[in-house]
N, C-alpha and C positions, 0 to 999 in steps of 0.2 A: 556500457549500454545506457542509452538515454531513453527513459520512459517519458513520454509526452503527457501533459495534463489533458484530461478529457478523452484519452485513449482507452479503449477496452482491451484488457489483457486477459489471457487465459493461462491458468496455472496447469501444472502437470496432471492434476487430478480433475481437469476439465472445468473447474469453477471459473467463472468469469467475473471480472471487476472493472469498474470504471475508475480512473485515477482522478481524484478531486484536488489534491494538493501535494506538494513536495516540501520536504524539510531536511536541511542538513543539520544534524545534531551530533556533536562529539565525533566529527569526521565520518559519519555514516549518513547515507541517504535513506530517508523514510518516505513512504507514500501513504497518504490517507485515501482509502478506496471504499467503494460501496458495491455490494453484490449486484450482478446483472442476471436476470432470469430470462426465460424465453421471450422471443421477439424484442430483445435488447431493452426490456423494461428494468428500471432500477428497483432494487429491493432495499428500501431504507432501513430495514431491520438488520441488515447484514453489513455492518461497518467494520472494516479490517484495516490494520496498519501493517504495511509490508516493509521489510528492510532489504535493501539491495546488498547482495553478497557477490563475491567472486572467488574463483579458484583457478586451477590450471586449465580447466575446461571452458571457462568463460564466466559470464555474469548470470545471476539468477536472483529471485526474491524469495524470502521466507516470511511467514506470518510472525508478527511479534506476539509472544505469549506471556512474557514476563510482566506481571501485573504492575510492578513499580515503574518499569520502563513505559508501559502503556499509559499510566497516569501522567508521567512527565511529558510524554510526546503529545498526549491530548491537550495538556496545558499549553505546550509550545504551538500546536496547530491553532488553538483558539486565539493566541496572541497575534497570529498572522492575519486573522480576519478583521 
């Protein structure tokens, strides 16, 4: 699955995010995203890092919740800017 930058994606729970940046870290793809609210307005208070996963059914994304990994990924995303 190729997630494009600036695309708006919808998760299974109907939350919407705009993809701001992509990072390949330790052979995993991560996406820096920001929440989208009604009328496609960006919610700058809702920044989420998603990790691309795959299984026998296909590709999907999961929110990164590990605090140590989030800290490292945040550092990596900042270095890209």
